[in-house]
C-alpha positions as CSV (number, residue, x, y, z in Angstrom):
1,X,62.8,116.3,99.5
2,X,60.3,116.4,97.2
3,X,60.8,115.5,93.6
4,X,58.6,117.4,90.7
5,X,57.3,114.2,88.8
6,X,57.6,116.0,85.4
7,X,53.7,116.2,83.2
8,X,52.9,113.8,81.0
9,X,49.8,115.1,79.4
10,X,47.9,113.3,76.5
11,X,46.9,116.7,75.2
12,X,47.8,120.4,75.3
13,X,46.6,122.4,78.0
14,X,44.9,124.3,75.1
15,X,42.7,121.7,74.5
16,X,41.5,120.9,77.6
17,X,40.7,124.7,78.4
18,X,38.7,124.3,75.1
19,X,36.8,121.5,76.0
20,X,36.0,122.7,79.2
21,X,35.0,125.9,77.4
22,X,32.2,124.0,75.7
23,X,30.9,122.0,78.5
24,X,30.6,125.4,80.1
25,X,28.4,126.9,77.5
26,X,26.2,123.9,77.7
27,X,26.0,124.2,81.8
28,X,24.7,127.8,80.7
29,X,22.5,126.7,78.3
30,X,21.1,124.1,81.0
31,X,21.5,127.2,83.7
32,X,23.5,125.0,86.0
33,X,26.3,126.7,88.3
34,X,28.0,124.1,88.8
35,X,28.8,120.2,87.6
36,X,29.7,117.6,89.5
37,X,31.0,114.6,86.9
38,X,31.7,111.3,88.4
39,X,32.2,109.5,85.0
40,X,35.8,108.2,84.7
41,X,35.5,109.1,80.7
42,X,34.2,112.8,81.1
43,X,36.7,113.4,84.0
44,X,39.9,112.3,82.0
45,X,38.5,114.4,78.9
46,X,38.1,117.8,81.7
47,X,41.0,116.9,82.8
48,X,43.7,114.1,81.6
49,X,43.0,112.5,85.1
50,X,42.9,108.8,85.1
51,X,43.5,105.8,87.2
52,X,42.7,102.0,86.6
53,X,41.7,102.7,90.3
54,X,38.2,104.5,89.6
55,X,36.5,101.7,91.9
56,X,37.4,104.2,94.4
57,X,35.1,107.1,94.1
58,X,36.5,110.4,92.2
59,X,34.7,113.3,90.9
60,X,35.4,116.4,89.3
61,X,33.8,119.4,90.7
62,X,33.2,122.2,87.6
63,X,32.4,125.7,88.6
64,X,30.7,127.9,85.8
65,X,33.7,130.9,86.9
66,X,36.4,128.8,89.0
67,X,39.2,126.3,88.3
68,X,37.6,122.6,88.3
69,X,38.4,120.7,91.4
70,X,39.3,117.0,91.2
71,X,37.8,115.2,94.4
72,X,40.1,112.2,94.4
73,X,41.1,109.3,97.1
74,X,44.5,110.3,98.3
75,X,46.7,107.3,96.8
76,X,46.3,108.0,94.0
77,X,48.3,111.1,93.6
78,X,51.1,110.2,91.5
79,X,47.9,109.6,88.6
80,X,47.3,113.4,89.8
81,X,51.0,114.6,89.8
82,X,51.5,112.9,86.2
83,X,48.6,113.1,83.9
84,X,46.3,116.0,85.3
85,X,46.9,119.6,84.3
86,X,45.1,120.5,87.1
87,X,46.5,122.3,90.0
88,X,45.8,120.9,93.3
89,X,43.6,118.5,94.2
90,X,40.8,117.4,96.6
91,X,41.7,114.7,98.1
92,X,40.6,112.0,100.8
93,X,41.6,109.2,103.2
94,X,40.2,105.5,102.9
95,X,39.1,107.0,106.2
96,X,36.9,109.3,104.9
97,X,33.6,110.1,103.6
98,X,33.9,110.9,99.8
99,X,30.6,112.2,98.6
100,X,30.5,114.3,101.9
101,X,34.0,115.8,101.2
102,X,32.3,116.5,97.6
103,X,29.1,118.8,99.1
104,X,31.7,120.9,100.9
105,X,34.1,121.2,97.8
106,X,30.9,122.8,96.2
107,X,30.5,124.8,99.5
108,X,34.0,126.4,99.3
109,X,32.6,128.1,95.8
110,X,30.0,130.4,98.2
111,X,27.6,130.6,96.0
112,X,24.0,131.2,96.9
113,X,21.1,128.8,96.1
114,X,22.9,127.1,92.9
115,X,21.7,124.9,90.6
116,X,23.9,122.0,91.0
117,X,24.3,119.2,88.2
118,X,24.2,115.7,88.8
119,X,24.9,112.5,86.5
120,X,21.7,110.2,87.7
121,X,22.5,107.5,85.1
122,X,26.3,107.2,86.0
123,X,27.2,103.6,86.6
124,X,30.2,105.3,89.0
125,X,27.7,107.8,91.4
126,X,25.7,105.6,93.4
127,X,22.0,106.6,95.0
128,X,23.4,106.7,98.9
129,X,26.4,108.7,96.9
130,X,24.0,111.3,95.1
131,X,21.8,111.0,98.8
132,X,24.6,112.7,100.6
133,X,25.6,114.7,98.2
134,X,22.7,116.3,98.1
135,X,21.7,116.1,102.1
136,X,25.4,118.4,102.3
137,X,23.7,120.8,99.6
138,X,20.3,121.9,101.4
139,X,20.6,125.1,100.0
140,X,21.3,124.1,96.3
141,X,19.3,122.9,93.7
142,X,20.3,119.9,92.3
143,X,19.1,119.3,89.0
144,X,20.3,116.7,86.4
145,X,23.4,116.7,84.9
146,X,23.1,114.1,82.7
147,X,25.2,112.9,79.8
148,X,26.2,116.7,79.2
149,X,29.6,115.9,79.3
150,X,29.1,113.4,76.7
151,X,27.7,115.5,74.5
152,X,30.1,117.8,73.8
153,X,32.8,114.6,73.7
154,X,30.8,113.6,70.2
155,X,32.9,115.4,67.9
156,X,36.7,115.0,68.1
157,X,39.9,117.0,67.8
158,X,42.5,115.7,65.2
159,X,44.9,115.2,68.1
160,X,41.7,112.7,69.4
161,X,41.4,111.0,65.9
162,X,45.4,110.5,65.7
163,X,45.2,108.4,69.0
164,X,41.7,106.5,67.8
165,X,44.1,105.9,64.5
166,X,47.2,104.4,66.5
167,X,45.0,102.3,68.5
168,X,43.4,100.6,65.2
169,X,46.9,99.8,64.5
170,X,46.9,97.6,67.7
171,X,43.7,96.3,67.0
172,X,44.6,95.1,63.2
173,X,47.2,93.6,65.2
174,X,45.8,91.7,67.3
175,X,43.0,90.8,64.6
176,X,46.4,89.7,62.8
177,X,47.9,87.2,65.2
178,X,44.3,85.9,66.3
179,X,43.0,85.0,62.7
180,X,46.9,83.3,62.3
181,X,46.4,81.6,65.6
182,X,43.6,79.7,64.9
183,X,43.5,76.3,64.0
184,X,41.9,72.5,64.6
185,X,42.4,71.6,68.0
186,X,44.3,74.5,69.4
187,X,42.7,76.1,72.3
188,X,40.5,79.2,72.3
189,X,43.2,80.3,74.9
190,X,45.9,80.5,72.6
191,X,43.7,82.2,70.6
192,X,43.3,84.7,72.8
193,X,46.9,85.0,74.5
194,X,48.0,85.5,70.2
195,X,45.7,88.3,70.8
196,X,46.2,90.3,73.7
197,X,50.3,89.7,73.3
198,X,50.3,91.5,69.8
199,X,47.7,94.1,70.2
200,X,49.8,95.3,73.1
201,X,53.5,94.6,72.2
202,X,52.2,96.8,69.0
203,X,51.2,100.0,72.1
204,X,47.9,99.0,73.4
205,X,47.0,99.9,76.8
206,X,44.7,98.1,78.7
207,X,41.2,97.8,76.8
208,X,37.7,98.7,78.6
209,X,35.9,95.9,77.3
210,X,37.6,92.6,75.8
211,X,38.7,91.8,73.4
212,X,36.1,89.1,72.2
213,X,37.2,85.2,71.1
214,X,34.4,83.4,70.2
215,X,34.8,79.9,68.8
216,X,31.8,77.1,68.0
217,X,28.4,77.1,69.5
218,X,30.0,80.5,71.5
219,X,30.1,82.7,68.1
220,X,26.0,82.6,68.4
221,X,26.3,84.2,71.4
222,X,26.7,87.7,71.8
223,X,29.7,89.0,73.7
224,X,30.8,85.4,73.6
225,X,34.2,85.2,74.2
226,X,37.2,82.7,75.7
227,X,36.5,79.8,77.9
228,X,39.6,77.0,78.1
229,X,38.0,75.7,74.2
230,X,39.1,73.1,71.6
231,X,38.8,74.5,68.0
232,X,37.4,72.1,65.9
233,X,37.1,71.6,61.8
234,X,34.0,72.5,61.0
235,X,32.9,75.4,63.2
236,X,33.8,79.4,62.6
237,X,35.6,81.9,65.3
238,X,35.1,85.6,65.5
239,X,37.1,88.0,66.7
240,X,36.0,91.6,67.5
241,X,39.0,93.2,69.1
242,X,39.5,96.8,70.3
243,X,42.8,99.1,70.6
244,X,43.9,101.3,73.0
245,X,46.1,104.3,73.3
246,X,46.1,107.1,75.5
247,X,42.2,106.1,76.2
248,X,40.7,106.1,73.1
249,X,39.6,102.9,71.4
250,X,39.1,101.7,67.9
251,X,37.7,98.5,67.4
252,X,37.0,95.9,64.7
253,X,35.3,92.3,63.9
254,X,36.3,89.7,61.8
255,X,35.8,85.7,60.8
256,X,37.7,82.9,60.3
257,X,36.7,79.8,58.7
258,X,38.0,76.7,60.3
259,X,37.7,74.4,56.9
260,X,36.0,75.3,54.0
261,X,33.3,77.3,55.1
262,X,29.3,75.2,55.4
263,X,27.3,77.7,52.3
264,X,25.1,78.9,55.7
265,X,28.3,80.6,57.1
266,X,29.8,81.9,53.6
267,X,26.2,83.5,53.5
268,X,25.8,84.2,56.9
269,X,29.2,86.5,56.1
270,X,27.8,88.1,52.5
271,X,25.5,89.8,54.4
272,X,27.3,91.0,57.4
273,X,29.7,92.5,55.1
274,X,27.0,93.7,52.7
275,X,25.1,95.3,55.6
276,X,28.0,96.9,56.9
277,X,29.4,98.3,53.6
278,X,25.5,99.5,53.4
279,X,25.3,101.4,57.0
280,X,29.2,102.5,56.1
281,X,28.3,104.0,52.8
282,X,25.4,106.0,54.1
283,X,27.5,108.3,56.7
284,X,28.4,111.5,56.2
285,X,27.5,115.2,57.8
286,X,23.8,116.2,57.6
287,X,22.8,112.4,57.9
288,X,20.4,111.2,61.2
289,X,21.6,108.4,62.5
290,X,17.8,106.3,61.9
291,X,18.9,107.1,58.3
292,X,22.0,104.8,58.7
293,X,20.3,102.5,61.1
294,X,17.5,102.1,58.1
295,X,20.4,101.4,55.7
296,X,22.0,98.7,57.0
297,X,18.7,97.3,58.9
298,X,17.2,97.3,54.8
299,X,19.8,94.6,54.3
300,X,19.3,92.7,56.5
301,X,15.0,92.6,56.0
302,X,15.6,91.5,52.3
303,X,18.0,89.1,52.7
304,X,17.7,85.2,53.4
305,X,18.4,84.7,56.9
306,X,16.2,82.9,58.8
307,X,13.1,85.1,60.5
308,X,14.3,84.7,64.1
309,X,17.9,85.8,63.1
310,X,16.1,88.4,61.3
311,X,13.6,89.4,64.2
312,X,17.0,89.5,66.6
313,X,18.9,91.9,64.1
314,X,15.8,94.6,64.3
315,X,16.0,94.9,67.7
316,X,19.7,95.7,67.9
317,X,21.2,99.3,67.2
318,X,23.1,99.5,64.4
319,X,26.5,101.1,65.8
320,X,27.3,103.5,68.4
321,X,30.2,106.6,68.8
322,X,33.7,105.3,70.5
323,X,36.0,107.2,71.2
324,X,37.8,107.7,75.4
325,X,36.9,104.2,77.2
326,X,36.7,102.5,80.6
327,X,35.7,99.5,81.7
328,X,33.1,98.3,81.5
329,X,32.6,99.5,77.6
330,X,34.2,100.3,75.1
331,X,31.4,102.4,73.7
332,X,29.7,106.0,74.1
333,X,26.4,104.2,72.9
334,X,23.9,105.8,76.0
335,X,24.5,108.9,74.1
336,X,24.7,108.3,70.5
337,X,24.2,105.6,68.1
338,X,22.6,104.0,65.1
339,X,18.9,103.0,65.6
340,X,15.9,103.1,64.2
341,X,14.4,106.9,64.1
342,X,16.8,108.9,65.7
343,X,17.2,112.3,64.5
344,X,20.4,113.1,66.0
345,X,22.3,114.5,62.5
346,X,25.6,113.5,61.9
347,X,28.9,116.2,62.1
348,X,32.3,115.8,61.2
349,X,34.6,114.7,63.9
350,X,31.8,111.8,65.2
351,X,33.5,108.3,65.1
352,X,31.5,105.3,65.6
353,X,32.0,101.5,65.6
354,X,29.4,99.6,63.1
355,X,29.3,96.2,64.0
356,X,27.0,93.8,61.9
357,X,27.1,90.5,63.5
358,X,24.8,87.7,62.3
359,X,24.0,84.7,65.0
360,X,22.0,82.0,64.3
361,X,21.6,80.4,67.9
362,X,23.5,76.9,67.7
363,X,24.7,76.6,64.1
364,X,26.9,79.7,63.0
365,X,28.2,83.1,64.2
366,X,29.6,85.6,61.4
367,X,30.7,89.4,61.9
368,X,32.5,92.6,60.5
369,X,32.9,95.8,61.3
370,X,35.0,98.6,61.3
371,X,35.5,101.9,63.3
372,X,34.7,104.8,61.1
373,X,35.5,108.5,60.8
374,X,32.9,111.2,59.5
375,X,34.7,113.5,57.8
376,X,33.6,116.8,55.8
377,X,33.2,115.2,52.4
378,X,31.6,111.6,53.5
379,X,33.6,109.2,55.8
380,X,37.0,107.2,55.9
381,X,37.6,103.9,57.7
382,X,40.2,103.9,60.6
383,X,40.8,100.4,60.9
384,X,42.4,99.1,57.2
385,X,42.1,95.0,57.7
386,X,41.6,93.2,54.3
387,X,37.3,92.5,54.8
388,X,37.1,88.6,54.0
389,X,36.2,85.0,55.3
390,X,39.5,83.9,56.3
391,X,40.0,80.2,56.0
392,X,42.3,78.4,58.0
């Protein structure tokens, strides 16, 4: 006898359908009859389906005039029954050919010479799979579907923002535990264990990236991470933590000095704080992304940081959109970020992680960051942890 599994939807069916309507409007604007998305974030956004097993092939077929169809590995059916609002999936076994099944799923729609959008830049659609789908649709026109859904995800609903607030609380707990665990003579692994334990105990799910616990010279390396190193007096420690609730992330950076900070470290922390504050202060509806970037970069340019440190910062974005994420990254940086000359206009409901890390190779690293919401009248920091150079 089969057992009915109660649905555990992160959002109402009405919210999923409203998202689908916006995506279909975007499809119409690009003259796309059927969109096939392979991004786990986009599949989750449109259907509620998620699994850590997205290393296996998954695709969501989105027609203009019919229910979306999820092509998924049959052994993952429990996730579909539990988390997805759609009624019936299209499943495959481990001896099947999933891209060919995806093409046949589109063929079942019986459209005459449809325009089919495929995401060429998606990490989870290989060139071989793209070719197999195209070969299975000889009467279709294969067109560019890149970032169509991602652009619809940029403005968050109140429910999405609530999950990001909840995620921010777990990030703060992780940072607090990490700061408490830092001391000369202990290992960076001990700090990492404290961060993980506190963040997960506070309600975080498995995260898309990190957290990053960098100590000593590793603070001078982008994405430095723990690796069984002893923490020494006179070093800095950088914590970048991004908690996750219902796949929505909120991240923040904080810096610790092990013992009294050197003048160099203190100055680096001051500049990072000033640059971060300048970027956040610039956030409001109607402002272009490039203007936020310039507000941040202006602080770095006028500082007394070494020329090579300024040069590195000049090549980096000053922030990026954040929200739904699966490994390997927690940012929506490939579609919305603060970069030089970017004329994309900010809207209420957009959410950004704004890191202002400064690294002098072989010397010190220091950083502050916040996850920030654009509001109708300005901005709100979703992360609320104290901003200062912590001394242990």
